[in-house]
Backbone atoms as SQL, in Angstrom:
CREATE TABLE atoms (id INTEGER PRIMARY KEY, chain TEXT, resi INTEGER, resn TEXT, atom TEXT, x REAL, y REAL, z REAL);
INSERT INTO atoms VALUES
  (1, 'A', 1, 'MET', 'N', 72.255, 82.677, 122.085),
  (2, 'A', 1, 'MET', 'CA', 73.052, 82.880, 120.611),
  (3, 'A', 1, 'MET', 'C', 72.112, 83.290, 119.700),
  (4, 'A', 2, 'PRO', 'N', 72.358, 83.490, 118.701),
  (5, 'A', 2, 'PRO', 'CA', 71.820, 83.892, 117.617),
  (6, 'A', 2, 'PRO', 'C', 71.168, 83.004, 116.750),
  (7, 'A', 3, 'THR', 'N', 70.067, 83.311, 116.340),
  (8, 'A', 3, 'THR', 'CA', 69.391, 81.793, 115.682),
  (9, 'A', 3, 'THR', 'C', 70.049, 82.012, 114.111),
  (10, 'A', 4, 'LYS', 'N', 70.198, 80.547, 113.848),
  (11, 'A', 4, 'LYS', 'CA', 70.993, 80.271, 112.682),
  (12, 'A', 4, 'LYS', 'C', 70.294, 80.511, 111.545),
  (13, 'A', 5, 'GLY', 'N', 71.065, 81.278, 110.330),
  (14, 'A', 5, 'GLY', 'CA', 70.336, 81.484, 109.322),
  (15, 'A', 5, 'GLY', 'C', 69.616, 82.877, 109.176),
  (16, 'A', 6, 'GLN', 'N', 69.756, 83.668, 110.410),
  (17, 'A', 6, 'GLN', 'CA', 69.389, 85.091, 110.346),
  (18, 'A', 6, 'GLN', 'C', 70.368, 86.087, 110.398),
  (19, 'A', 7, 'ALA', 'N', 70.144, 87.553, 110.060),
  (20, 'A', 7, 'ALA', 'CA', 71.404, 88.189, 110.119),
  (21, 'A', 7, 'ALA', 'C', 71.323, 88.734, 111.107),
  (22, 'A', 8, 'VAL', 'N', 72.330, 89.206, 112.220),
  (23, 'A', 8, 'VAL', 'CA', 72.716, 89.727, 113.247),
  (24, 'A', 8, 'VAL', 'C', 73.516, 91.165, 113.099),
  (25, 'A', 9, 'ASP', 'N', 72.392, 91.694, 114.006),
  (26, 'A', 9, 'ASP', 'CA', 72.786, 93.587, 113.696),
  (27, 'A', 9, 'ASP', 'C', 73.689, 93.565, 114.754),
  (28, 'A', 10, 'HIS', 'N', 74.591, 94.151, 114.834),
  (29, 'A', 10, 'HIS', 'CA', 75.601, 94.101, 116.350),
  (30, 'A', 10, 'HIS', 'C', 75.346, 95.570, 116.698),
  (31, 'A', 11, 'ARG', 'N', 75.450, 96.152, 118.130),
  (32, 'A', 11, 'ARG', 'CA', 75.336, 97.466, 118.747),
  (33, 'A', 11, 'ARG', 'C', 76.297, 97.310, 119.998),
  (34, 'A', 12, 'PRO', 'N', 76.387, 98.521, 120.201),
  (35, 'A', 12, 'PRO', 'CA', 77.582, 98.776, 121.412),
  (36, 'A', 12, 'PRO', 'C', 76.684, 98.325, 122.555),
  (37, 'A', 13, 'TRP', 'N', 75.891, 97.848, 122.805),
  (38, 'A', 13, 'TRP', 'CA', 74.605, 97.429, 124.007),
  (39, 'A', 13, 'TRP', 'C', 74.556, 95.891, 124.079),
  (40, 'A', 14, 'GLY', 'N', 74.694, 95.121, 122.441),
  (41, 'A', 14, 'GLY', 'CA', 74.341, 93.699, 122.296),
  (42, 'A', 14, 'GLY', 'C', 73.654, 93.813, 121.047),
  (43, 'A', 15, 'TYR', 'N', 72.888, 93.045, 120.578),
  (44, 'A', 15, 'TYR', 'CA', 72.429, 92.697, 119.038),
  (45, 'A', 15, 'TYR', 'C', 70.980, 92.563, 118.989),
  (46, 'A', 16, 'TYR', 'N', 70.746, 92.324, 117.810),
  (47, 'A', 16, 'TYR', 'CA', 69.470, 91.915, 117.225),
  (48, 'A', 16, 'TYR', 'C', 69.302, 91.329, 116.094),
  (49, 'A', 17, 'GLN', 'N', 68.303, 90.602, 115.716),
  (50, 'A', 17, 'GLN', 'CA', 67.977, 89.741, 114.841),
  (51, 'A', 17, 'GLN', 'C', 66.357, 90.307, 114.288),
  (52, 'A', 18, 'VAL', 'N', 66.008, 90.614, 113.246),
  (53, 'A', 18, 'VAL', 'CA', 64.904, 90.640, 112.371),
  (54, 'A', 18, 'VAL', 'C', 64.228, 89.243, 112.497),
  (55, 'A', 19, 'LEU', 'N', 63.080, 88.694, 112.968),
  (56, 'A', 19, 'LEU', 'CA', 62.434, 87.694, 112.633),
  (57, 'A', 19, 'LEU', 'C', 61.445, 87.743, 111.686),
  (58, 'A', 20, 'SER', 'N', 60.498, 88.923, 111.522),
  (59, 'A', 20, 'SER', 'CA', 59.623, 89.015, 110.535),
  (60, 'A', 20, 'SER', 'C', 59.378, 90.034, 110.324),
  (61, 'A', 21, 'ASP', 'N', 59.328, 90.827, 109.022),
  (62, 'A', 21, 'ASP', 'CA', 59.522, 92.105, 108.405),
  (63, 'A', 21, 'ASP', 'C', 58.147, 92.125, 107.360),
  (64, 'A', 22, 'GLU', 'N', 56.702, 92.267, 107.783),
  (65, 'A', 22, 'GLU', 'CA', 55.880, 92.654, 107.235),
  (66, 'A', 22, 'GLU', 'C', 55.470, 94.156, 106.938),
  (67, 'A', 23, 'GLN', 'N', 54.127, 94.547, 106.269),
  (68, 'A', 23, 'GLN', 'CA', 54.275, 95.719, 105.687),
  (69, 'A', 23, 'GLN', 'C', 53.403, 96.974, 107.184),
  (70, 'A', 24, 'LYS', 'N', 53.069, 95.904, 107.824),
  (71, 'A', 24, 'LYS', 'CA', 52.173, 96.457, 109.364),
  (72, 'A', 24, 'LYS', 'C', 52.928, 96.380, 110.517),
  (73, 'A', 25, 'PHE', 'N', 53.953, 95.487, 110.270),
  (74, 'A', 25, 'PHE', 'CA', 54.402, 95.433, 111.442),
  (75, 'A', 25, 'PHE', 'C', 55.779, 93.928, 111.514),
  (76, 'A', 26, 'LYS', 'N', 56.885, 94.526, 112.564),
  (77, 'A', 26, 'LYS', 'CA', 58.206, 94.130, 112.561),
  (78, 'A', 26, 'LYS', 'C', 58.539, 93.686, 113.815),
  (79, 'A', 27, 'VAL', 'N', 59.073, 92.314, 113.703),
  (80, 'A', 27, 'VAL', 'CA', 59.137, 91.420, 114.825),
  (81, 'A', 27, 'VAL', 'C', 60.777, 91.169, 115.150),
  (82, 'A', 28, 'LYS', 'N', 61.482, 91.484, 116.105),
  (83, 'A', 28, 'LYS', 'CA', 63.018, 91.321, 116.497),
  (84, 'A', 28, 'LYS', 'C', 63.154, 90.507, 117.886),
  (85, 'A', 29, 'LYS', 'N', 64.247, 89.937, 117.603),
  (86, 'A', 29, 'LYS', 'CA', 64.772, 89.347, 118.806),
  (87, 'A', 29, 'LYS', 'C', 65.811, 90.401, 119.512),
  (88, 'A', 30, 'ILE', 'N', 66.080, 90.707, 120.487),
  (89, 'A', 30, 'ILE', 'CA', 66.939, 91.639, 121.459),
  (90, 'A', 30, 'ILE', 'C', 67.556, 90.976, 122.321),
  (91, 'A', 31, 'VAL', 'N', 68.526, 91.147, 121.971),
  (92, 'A', 31, 'VAL', 'CA', 69.469, 90.698, 123.351),
  (93, 'A', 31, 'VAL', 'C', 70.773, 91.863, 123.789),
  (94, 'A', 32, 'VAL', 'N', 70.487, 92.507, 125.215),
  (95, 'A', 32, 'VAL', 'CA', 71.024, 93.594, 125.721),
  (96, 'A', 32, 'VAL', 'C', 72.139, 92.671, 126.769),
  (97, 'A', 33, 'TYR', 'N', 73.272, 93.184, 126.609),
  (98, 'A', 33, 'TYR', 'CA', 74.467, 92.572, 127.665),
  (99, 'A', 33, 'TYR', 'C', 74.126, 92.914, 129.135),
  (100, 'A', 34, 'ALA', 'N', 74.920, 92.384, 130.058),
  (101, 'A', 34, 'ALA', 'CA', 74.422, 92.888, 131.388),
  (102, 'A', 34, 'ALA', 'C', 75.192, 94.001, 131.305),
  (103, 'A', 35, 'GLY', 'N', 74.844, 95.023, 132.140),
  (104, 'A', 35, 'GLY', 'CA', 74.700, 96.046, 132.800),
  (105, 'A', 35, 'GLY', 'C', 74.797, 97.239, 131.794),
  (106, 'A', 36, 'LYS', 'N', 74.286, 96.780, 130.162),
  (107, 'A', 36, 'LYS', 'CA', 74.114, 97.681, 129.450),
  (108, 'A', 36, 'LYS', 'C', 72.490, 98.446, 129.123),
  (109, 'A', 37, 'ARG', 'N', 72.513, 99.460, 128.375),
  (110, 'A', 37, 'ARG', 'CA', 71.303, 99.751, 128.046),
  (111, 'A', 37, 'ARG', 'C', 71.132, 100.708, 126.553),
  (112, 'A', 38, 'LEU', 'N', 69.931, 100.597, 126.136),
  (113, 'A', 38, 'LEU', 'CA', 69.358, 101.334, 124.624),
  (114, 'A', 38, 'LEU', 'C', 69.599, 102.749, 125.235),
  (115, 'A', 39, 'SER', 'N', 69.575, 103.517, 123.957),
  (116, 'A', 39, 'SER', 'CA', 69.277, 104.809, 124.022),
  (117, 'A', 39, 'SER', 'C', 68.378, 105.398, 124.577),
  (118, 'A', 40, 'LEU', 'N', 67.817, 106.119, 125.278),
  (119, 'A', 40, 'LEU', 'CA', 66.691, 107.020, 125.315),
  (120, 'A', 40, 'LEU', 'C', 66.037, 107.392, 124.210),
  (121, 'A', 41, 'GLN', 'N', 65.058, 107.233, 123.733),
  (122, 'A', 41, 'GLN', 'CA', 64.576, 107.497, 122.353),
  (123, 'A', 41, 'GLN', 'C', 62.821, 107.611, 122.391),
  (124, 'A', 42, 'ARG', 'N', 62.592, 107.737, 121.072),
  (125, 'A', 42, 'ARG', 'CA', 61.314, 107.783, 120.890),
  (126, 'A', 42, 'ARG', 'C', 61.135, 107.699, 119.029),
  (127, 'A', 43, 'HIS', 'N', 59.895, 107.170, 119.053),
  (128, 'A', 43, 'HIS', 'CA', 59.726, 106.732, 117.354),
  (129, 'A', 43, 'HIS', 'C', 58.668, 107.361, 116.996),
  (130, 'A', 44, 'LYS', 'N', 58.536, 107.819, 115.596),
  (131, 'A', 44, 'LYS', 'CA', 57.379, 108.742, 114.934),
  (132, 'A', 44, 'LYS', 'C', 56.577, 107.638, 114.292),
  (133, 'A', 45, 'GLY', 'N', 56.823, 106.774, 113.628),
  (134, 'A', 45, 'GLY', 'CA', 55.932, 105.823, 112.904),
  (135, 'A', 45, 'GLY', 'C', 55.886, 104.696, 113.142),
  (136, 'A', 46, 'ARG', 'N', 56.021, 104.516, 114.863),
  (137, 'A', 46, 'ARG', 'CA', 55.802, 103.084, 115.309),
  (138, 'A', 46, 'ARG', 'C', 55.222, 102.968, 116.581),
  (139, 'A', 47, 'SER', 'N', 54.577, 102.209, 117.242),
  (140, 'A', 47, 'SER', 'CA', 54.731, 101.716, 119.025),
  (141, 'A', 47, 'SER', 'C', 55.318, 100.114, 118.842),
  (142, 'A', 48, 'GLU', 'N', 55.572, 99.932, 119.974),
  (143, 'A', 48, 'GLU', 'CA', 56.305, 98.766, 120.525),
  (144, 'A', 48, 'GLU', 'C', 55.878, 98.126, 121.384),
  (145, 'A', 49, 'HIS', 'N', 55.768, 96.803, 121.353),
  (146, 'A', 49, 'HIS', 'CA', 55.709, 95.858, 122.618),
  (147, 'A', 49, 'HIS', 'C', 56.572, 95.141, 122.762),
  (148, 'A', 50, 'TRP', 'N', 57.210, 95.112, 124.244),
  (149, 'A', 50, 'TRP', 'CA', 58.390, 94.178, 124.564),
  (150, 'A', 50, 'TRP', 'C', 58.199, 93.064, 125.549),
  (151, 'A', 51, 'HIS', 'N', 58.555, 91.818, 125.308),
  (152, 'A', 51, 'HIS', 'CA', 58.012, 90.952, 126.147),
  (153, 'A', 51, 'HIS', 'C', 59.398, 90.414, 126.567),
  (154, 'A', 52, 'ILE', 'N', 59.790, 90.131, 127.704),
  (155, 'A', 52, 'ILE', 'CA', 60.997, 89.815, 128.414),
  (156, 'A', 52, 'ILE', 'C', 60.704, 87.944, 127.937),
  (157, 'A', 53, 'ILE', 'N', 62.140, 87.708, 127.444),
  (158, 'A', 53, 'ILE', 'CA', 62.305, 86.208, 127.445),
  (159, 'A', 53, 'ILE', 'C', 63.140, 85.823, 128.484),
  (160, 'A', 54, 'ASP', 'N', 64.071, 86.211, 128.829),
  (161, 'A', 54, 'ASP', 'CA', 65.099, 85.998, 129.591),
  (162, 'A', 54, 'ASP', 'C', 65.981, 87.036, 130.573),
  (163, 'A', 55, 'GLY', 'N', 65.954, 87.099, 131.396),
  (164, 'A', 55, 'GLY', 'CA', 66.883, 88.154, 132.526),
  (165, 'A', 55, 'GLY', 'C', 65.864, 89.517, 133.263),
  (166, 'A', 56, 'GLU', 'N', 66.463, 90.677, 133.495),
  (167, 'A', 56, 'GLU', 'CA', 66.210, 91.462, 134.189),
  (168, 'A', 56, 'GLU', 'C', 65.927, 92.779, 133.449),
  (169, 'A', 57, 'ALA', 'N', 64.957, 93.675, 133.451),
  (170, 'A', 57, 'ALA', 'CA', 65.114, 94.872, 133.098),
  (171, 'A', 57, 'ALA', 'C', 64.478, 95.641, 133.770),
  (172, 'A', 58, 'VAL', 'N', 64.614, 97.069, 133.362),
  (173, 'A', 58, 'VAL', 'CA', 64.086, 98.206, 134.014),
  (174, 'A', 58, 'VAL', 'C', 64.116, 98.863, 132.796),
  (175, 'A', 59, 'VAL', 'N', 62.425, 99.085, 132.578),
  (176, 'A', 59, 'VAL', 'CA', 61.899, 99.947, 131.350),
  (177, 'A', 59, 'VAL', 'C', 61.655, 100.937, 131.670),
  (178, 'A', 60, 'THR', 'N', 61.610, 102.368, 130.655),
  (179, 'A', 60, 'THR', 'CA', 61.324, 103.318, 131.069),
  (180, 'A', 60, 'THR', 'C', 60.648, 103.779, 130.212),
  (181, 'A', 61, 'VAL', 'N', 59.263, 104.282, 130.319),
  (182, 'A', 61, 'VAL', 'CA', 58.246, 104.751, 129.434),
  (183, 'A', 61, 'VAL', 'C', 57.738, 105.838, 129.975),
  (184, 'A', 62, 'ASP', 'N', 58.000, 107.150, 129.223),
  (185, 'A', 62, 'ASP', 'CA', 58.090, 108.560, 129.522),
  (186, 'A', 62, 'ASP', 'C', 58.297, 108.957, 131.041),
  (187, 'A', 63, 'ASP', 'N', 57.356, 108.847, 131.963),
  (188, 'A', 63, 'ASP', 'CA', 58.132, 109.250, 133.413),
  (189, 'A', 63, 'ASP', 'C', 58.020, 107.872, 134.470),
  (190, 'A', 64, 'LYS', 'N', 57.624, 106.571, 133.692),
  (191, 'A', 64, 'LYS', 'CA', 57.447, 105.332, 134.400),
  (192, 'A', 64, 'LYS', 'C', 58.752, 104.695, 134.333),
  (193, 'A', 65, 'LYS', 'N', 59.142, 104.267, 135.530),
  (194, 'A', 65, 'LYS', 'CA', 60.377, 103.180, 135.508),
  (195, 'A', 65, 'LYS', 'C', 59.436, 101.811, 135.898),
  (196, 'A', 66, 'ILE', 'N', 59.607, 100.742, 135.161),
  (197, 'A', 66, 'ILE', 'CA', 58.821, 99.599, 135.255),
  (198, 'A', 66, 'ILE', 'C', 59.721, 98.425, 135.106),
  (199, 'A', 67, 'HIS', 'N', 59.956, 97.501, 136.178),
  (200, 'A', 67, 'HIS', 'CA', 61.037, 96.379, 137.035),
  (201, 'A', 67, 'HIS', 'C', 60.592, 95.149, 135.746),
  (202, 'A', 68, 'LEU', 'N', 60.717, 94.357, 135.074),
  (203, 'A', 68, 'LEU', 'CA', 60.106, 93.197, 134.302),
  (204, 'A', 68, 'LEU', 'C', 61.541, 92.152, 134.592),
  (205, 'A', 69, 'THR', 'N', 60.879, 90.927, 134.530),
  (206, 'A', 69, 'THR', 'CA', 61.325, 89.932, 134.136),
  (207, 'A', 69, 'THR', 'C', 60.909, 88.714, 133.637),
  (208, 'A', 70, 'SER', 'N', 61.237, 87.489, 133.046),
  (209, 'A', 70, 'SER', 'CA', 60.917, 86.862, 132.306),
  (210, 'A', 70, 'SER', 'C', 59.306, 86.815, 132.394),
  (211, 'A', 71, 'GLY', 'N', 58.690, 86.550, 131.213),
  (212, 'A', 71, 'GLY', 'CA', 57.486, 86.448, 130.884),
  (213, 'A', 71, 'GLY', 'C', 56.596, 87.599, 131.014),
  (214, 'A', 72, 'GLY', 'N', 57.535, 89.004, 131.683),
  (215, 'A', 72, 'GLY', 'CA', 57.083, 90.364, 131.839),
  (216, 'A', 72, 'GLY', 'C', 56.782, 90.883, 130.602),
  (217, 'A', 73, 'SER', 'N', 55.984, 91.966, 129.937),
  (218, 'A', 73, 'SER', 'CA', 55.858, 93.007, 129.371),
  (219, 'A', 73, 'SER', 'C', 55.461, 94.081, 129.256),
  (220, 'A', 74, 'VAL', 'N', 55.155, 94.961, 128.107),
  (221, 'A', 74, 'VAL', 'CA', 54.827, 96.407, 128.276),
  (222, 'A', 74, 'VAL', 'C', 54.607, 96.637, 126.789),
  (223, 'A', 75, 'ASP', 'N', 53.929, 97.886, 126.918),
  (224, 'A', 75, 'ASP', 'CA', 53.588, 98.587, 125.476),
  (225, 'A', 75, 'ASP', 'C', 54.176, 100.029, 125.537),
  (226, 'A', 76, 'ILE', 'N', 54.796, 100.236, 124.443),
  (227, 'A', 76, 'ILE', 'CA', 55.631, 101.683, 124.379),
  (228, 'A', 76, 'ILE', 'C', 54.441, 102.182, 123.338),
  (229, 'A', 77, 'PRO', 'N', 53.771, 103.249, 123.665),
  (230, 'A', 77, 'PRO', 'CA', 52.963, 104.106, 122.703),
  (231, 'A', 77, 'PRO', 'C', 53.920, 104.503, 121.880),
  (232, 'A', 78, 'GLN', 'N', 53.028, 104.889, 120.239),
  (233, 'A', 78, 'GLN', 'CA', 54.347, 105.679, 119.286),
  (234, 'A', 78, 'GLN', 'C', 54.150, 106.977, 119.968),
  (235, 'A', 79, 'ARG', 'N', 55.273, 108.103, 120.191),
  (236, 'A', 79, 'ARG', 'CA', 55.979, 109.206, 120.392),
  (237, 'A', 79, 'ARG', 'C', 56.401, 109.038, 121.523),
  (238, 'A', 80, 'ALA', 'N', 56.254, 107.929, 122.292),
  (239, 'A', 80, 'ALA', 'CA', 56.356, 107.660, 123.905),
  (240, 'A', 80, 'ALA', 'C', 58.207, 107.816, 123.894),
  (241, 'A', 81, 'VAL', 'N', 58.681, 108.079, 125.183),
  (242, 'A', 81, 'VAL', 'CA', 60.029, 108.459, 125.072),
  (243, 'A', 81, 'VAL', 'C', 60.311, 106.857, 126.245),
  (244, 'A', 82, 'HIS', 'N', 61.578, 106.047, 125.829),
  (245, 'A', 82, 'HIS', 'CA', 61.518, 105.038, 126.139),
  (246, 'A', 82, 'HIS', 'C', 62.995, 104.563, 126.104),
  (247, 'A', 83, 'ARG', 'N', 63.169, 103.514, 127.007),
  (248, 'A', 83, 'ARG', 'CA', 64.587, 102.683, 126.880),
  (249, 'A', 83, 'ARG', 'C', 63.988, 101.528, 128.038),
  (250, 'A', 84, 'ILE', 'N', 65.359, 100.536, 127.636),
  (251, 'A', 84, 'ILE', 'CA', 65.208, 99.026, 128.579),
  (252, 'A', 84, 'ILE', 'C', 66.588, 98.968, 129.189),
  (253, 'A', 85, 'GLU', 'N', 67.170, 98.624, 130.032),
  (254, 'A', 85, 'GLU', 'CA', 68.131, 98.395, 130.654),
  (255, 'A', 85, 'GLU', 'C', 68.244, 97.371, 131.202),
  (256, 'A', 86, 'ASN', 'N', 69.299, 96.414, 130.538),
  (257, 'A', 86, 'ASN', 'CA', 69.636, 95.229, 131.682),
  (258, 'A', 86, 'ASN', 'C', 70.400, 95.155, 133.134),
  (259, 'A', 87, 'THR', 'N', 69.275, 94.695, 134.249),
  (260, 'A', 87, 'THR', 'CA', 70.115, 95.274, 135.422),
  (261, 'A', 87, 'THR', 'C', 70.205, 94.046, 136.149),
  (262, 'A', 88, 'GLY', 'N', 70.320, 93.004, 135.140),
  (263, 'A', 88, 'GLY', 'CA', 70.967, 91.672, 135.752),
  (264, 'A', 88, 'GLY', 'C', 72.244, 91.194, 135.401),
  (265, 'A', 89, 'LEU', 'N', 72.708, 90.023, 135.788),
  (266, 'A', 89, 'LEU', 'CA', 74.006, 89.456, 135.757),
  (267, 'A', 89, 'LEU', 'C', 74.123, 88.937, 134.374),
  (268, 'A', 90, 'GLN', 'N', 73.129, 88.682, 133.531),
  (269, 'A', 90, 'GLN', 'CA', 73.174, 87.740, 132.267),
  (270, 'A', 90, 'GLN', 'C', 72.655, 88.477, 131.432),
  (271, 'A', 91, 'ASP', 'N', 72.712, 88.091, 129.859),
  (272, 'A', 91, 'ASP', 'CA', 72.000, 88.832, 129.004),
  (273, 'A', 91, 'ASP', 'C', 70.547, 88.942, 129.173),
  (274, 'A', 92, 'LEU', 'N', 70.478, 90.244, 128.611),
  (275, 'A', 92, 'LEU', 'CA', 68.538, 89.886, 129.008),
  (276, 'A', 92, 'LEU', 'C', 68.229, 89.718, 127.097),
  (277, 'A', 93, 'THR', 'N', 67.127, 89.147, 127.371),
  (278, 'A', 93, 'THR', 'CA', 66.678, 88.585, 125.732),
  (279, 'A', 93, 'THR', 'C', 65.038, 89.240, 125.516),
  (280, 'A', 94, 'PHE', 'N', 64.822, 89.688, 124.812),
  (281, 'A', 94, 'PHE', 'CA', 63.285, 90.116, 124.912),
  (282, 'A', 94, 'PHE', 'C', 62.748, 90.481, 122.975),
  (283, 'A', 95, 'ILE', 'N', 61.443, 90.127, 122.972),
  (284, 'A', 95, 'ILE', 'CA', 60.940, 90.152, 121.874),
  (285, 'A', 95, 'ILE', 'C', 60.270, 91.536, 121.662),
  (286, 'A', 96, 'GLU', 'N', 60.798, 92.207, 120.342),
  (287, 'A', 96, 'GLU', 'CA', 60.047, 93.332, 120.173),
  (288, 'A', 96, 'GLU', 'C', 59.215, 93.177, 119.113),
  (289, 'A', 97, 'ILE', 'N', 57.931, 93.571, 118.997),
  (290, 'A', 97, 'ILE', 'CA', 56.919, 93.773, 118.074),
  (291, 'A', 97, 'ILE', 'C', 56.475, 95.278, 117.642),
  (292, 'A', 98, 'GLN', 'N', 57.147, 95.403, 116.577),
  (293, 'A', 98, 'GLN', 'CA', 56.609, 96.943, 116.361),
  (294, 'A', 98, 'GLN', 'C', 55.441, 97.017, 115.236),
  (295, 'A', 99, 'ARG', 'N', 54.590, 98.359, 115.576),
  (296, 'A', 99, 'ARG', 'CA', 53.346, 97.875, 114.820),
  (297, 'A', 99, 'ARG', 'C', 53.388, 99.514, 114.235),
  (298, 'A', 100, 'GLY', 'N', 52.840, 100.039, 112.801),
  (299, 'A', 100, 'GLY', 'CA', 53.088, 101.099, 112.627),
  (300, 'A', 100, 'GLY', 'C', 52.814, 101.120, 111.059),
  (301, 'A', 101, 'ASP', 'N', 53.408, 102.131, 110.724),
  (302, 'A', 101, 'ASP', 'CA', 53.650, 102.456, 109.331),
  (303, 'A', 101, 'ASP', 'C', 54.879, 102.541, 108.349),
  (304, 'A', 102, 'TYR', 'N', 55.925, 102.887, 109.496),
  (305, 'A', 102, 'TYR', 'CA', 57.462, 102.737, 109.442),
  (306, 'A', 102, 'TYR', 'C', 58.072, 102.201, 110.114),
  (307, 'A', 103, 'PHE', 'N', 59.011, 101.496, 109.725),
  (308, 'A', 103, 'PHE', 'CA', 59.770, 100.758, 110.867),
  (309, 'A', 103, 'PHE', 'C', 61.547, 100.527, 110.730),
  (310, 'A', 104, 'GLY', 'N', 61.914, 101.765, 109.473),
  (311, 'A', 104, 'GLY', 'CA', 63.271, 102.056, 109.386),
  (312, 'A', 104, 'GLY', 'C', 64.367, 102.414, 110.662),
  (313, 'A', 105, 'GLU', 'N', 65.321, 102.031, 111.117),
  (314, 'A', 105, 'GLU', 'CA', 66.238, 102.228, 111.785),
  (315, 'A', 105, 'GLU', 'C', 66.784, 104.055, 112.061),
  (316, 'A', 106, 'ASP', 'N', 66.301, 104.541, 111.230),
  (317, 'A', 106, 'ASP', 'CA', 66.115, 106.257, 110.988),
  (318, 'A', 106, 'ASP', 'C', 65.160, 106.891, 111.102),
  (319, 'A', 107, 'ASP', 'N', 64.004, 105.995, 112.191),
  (320, 'A', 107, 'ASP', 'CA', 62.999, 106.381, 112.797),
  (321, 'A', 107, 'ASP', 'C', 63.395, 106.591, 114.396),
  (322, 'A', 108, 'ILE', 'N', 64.054, 106.447, 114.595),
  (323, 'A', 108, 'ILE', 'CA', 65.087, 106.379, 116.347),
  (324, 'A', 108, 'ILE', 'C', 65.341, 107.660, 116.410),
  (325, 'A', 109, 'GLU', 'N', 64.557, 108.554, 117.290),
  (326, 'A', 109, 'GLU', 'CA', 65.163, 109.733, 117.750),
  (327, 'A', 109, 'GLU', 'C', 65.648, 109.531, 119.099),
  (328, 'A', 110, 'ARG', 'N', 66.692, 109.550, 119.188),
  (329, 'A', 110, 'ARG', 'CA', 67.729, 109.445, 120.330),
  (330, 'A', 110, 'ARG', 'C', 67.444, 110.721, 121.407),
  (331, 'A', 111, 'LEU', 'N', 67.830, 110.623, 122.639),
  (332, 'A', 111, 'LEU', 'CA', 67.752, 111.874, 123.407),
  (333, 'A', 111, 'LEU', 'C', 68.524, 111.792, 124.256),
  (334, 'A', 112, 'GLU', 'N', 69.178, 110.285, 124.823),
  (335, 'A', 112, 'GLU', 'CA', 70.457, 110.373, 125.721),
  (336, 'A', 112, 'GLU', 'C', 70.692, 108.786, 124.972),
  (337, 'A', 113, 'ASP', 'N', 72.184, 108.651, 124.896),
  (338, 'A', 113, 'ASP', 'CA', 72.839, 107.833, 124.657),
  (339, 'A', 113, 'ASP', 'C', 74.311, 107.305, 125.499),
  (340, 'A', 114, 'ASP', 'N', 74.606, 106.063, 125.828),
  (341, 'A', 114, 'ASP', 'CA', 75.566, 105.912, 126.530),
  (342, 'A', 114, 'ASP', 'C', 76.999, 105.671, 125.384),
  (343, 'A', 115, 'PHE', 'N', 76.708, 105.593, 124.338),
  (344, 'A', 115, 'PHE', 'CA', 77.639, 105.406, 123.352),
  (345, 'A', 115, 'PHE', 'C', 77.783, 106.578, 122.190),
  (346, 'A', 116, 'GLY', 'N', 77.363, 107.845, 122.487),
  (347, 'A', 116, 'GLY', 'CA', 77.205, 109.195, 121.705),
  (348, 'A', 116, 'GLY', 'C', 76.912, 108.733, 120.377),
  (349, 'A', 117, 'ARG', 'N', 76.035, 108.337, 120.203),
  (350, 'A', 117, 'ARG', 'CA', 75.027, 108.156, 118.993),
  (351, 'A', 117, 'ARG', 'C', 74.041, 109.293, 118.616),
  (352, 'A', 118, 'ILE', 'N', 73.987, 110.574, 119.267),
  (353, 'A', 118, 'ILE', 'CA', 73.151, 111.359, 119.086),
  (354, 'A', 118, 'ILE', 'C', 73.551, 112.377, 118.329);
């Protein structure tokens, strides 16, 4: 359920809310619906840290596949190819902490996408 008072940005795979947007970091709450996944992507201007709040995920970081559940986390280095997939039967909720010098959505370079957004 989205947090009251914060804008929700809907995507075909779920939605996200920006919890904090500062000069050197940005924090998002991201929810991925069961059976959905984000695009395979990379960023030039930022690294990311993902912390799973609830659900089950498989995270791809370059050539590694990492299985995560509630309480697990992973670091995504700047320019690393990455994706998260909800492998459970419920919504996957995680916190994304972005660090770097640019946090715009136009810094997403999509390499594969289930929803035709390349």
